[in-house]
N, C-alpha and C positions, 0 to 999 in steps of 0.2 A: 575760569569763568565762575563768578559767584552766582548764587541762587537769585532768581528774580523774585521780588516782592510784589511787583505789579507789572502789567504789560501796557506799553504805550501803543495806541492804535490811532489811525487817521480816520476821520469821517469825511467821506467824499473827497473833494480836492481843495477844500478851504485852506488847510494848512500848507499843502503842497504848493499852491499858488504863491504864498508868501515865501516859502523856503527856497524855491528855485530862483527868486529874484535876489537872493543874498550872495555876497562874495564868498569865495571858497573858505576863507578863514572863519567867517560867521557861520557857515553851514557846519563846519567841523566842530565849532563850539556848541552849536545847537545839538548836534548828534551826541557829543560828550555829555551835555546836560541831560538829555533824554535818557541816556544810559544810566546816569546817576539816579534819576527818578525811578527807573525800573529796579535798580539794584540795592539802594539803601533802604533799610527798614524804616528809619525815620529820616525823611528828607528835610534838611535845614530850610528855614524860611528864605534864606538867601536864594534858593533855587525853586521852591514851590510854596506858594502862599495863597491862603484862602482870601478871596476878595470880600472885604467888609460889606455887609448889607446885601449880599446876594445869596441866592438859594443854591449852594453847592458849586459855585464857580471858583476856579483856581487860576492862578497865572504861574506859568513856568518862566523863571527869570533868567535871562541870558545876558551876560555882559562881556564885551570884548573891548579892551582898552576903554575909551570913553563912550563907546556905543552901547546903548541899552536896548534890549529887545524883550518883548513880552509875547508869550504864547498862551492863549486862553485854553483852558481845558476843564473837563469835569469827569467825575468818576462814574463808572457804571458797575454795579455789583461789587463795589469796594476795591477791586483789584485791577480794573481796567481803566486806564487813563485815556480819555478820548480827546484828541487834539482838535481844536476848532480853528479860530483864526489867530494870526500873529501880526505884530506890527512893531515898528521901531519907535521907542519912546523918546519924545523930544521935550516933554515937560514933566513936572512933578506929578500932575494929576493924570490919571488914565482917561483918555478921551471917551466921553459918553457914547459917541457913535460906535466905538469899538465894543463897548459893553453891550449895547443894544444888539449889535451884530452877533455876538456870541450867544446871547439869550435866544435869539431867533434860531441859531444853529442847534442849540441844545433842545429847543422845543421840537424842531424838525426831526432830530435824532430820536427823541422819545416817542414822537408820534409814529415814526416808521417802525420802531421796535414793537409796538403794540400789535 
């Protein structure tokens, strides 16, 4: 087991609700990708990408065959990756409603932390 560079954590059950709806193979690929995010010092953009024009929002990118999934997350104190919502991507552009949802989750998280 290699050393962890960051820890993935769940905030409330936002991510869990998405996760449990996925097929076993998708769940396995999500878990594999999350392990990668924890263990690689530099995570390739293929798997973790900053969302342009946002304040610290990232998406974890999961692909299984032609199915593409996105899990929104943000960092807390640099090393903690907080998973927010996830969705299956069906078009090139990330749906605005999904971004608004993760922004609300992030605000809620930061508010509770204070």
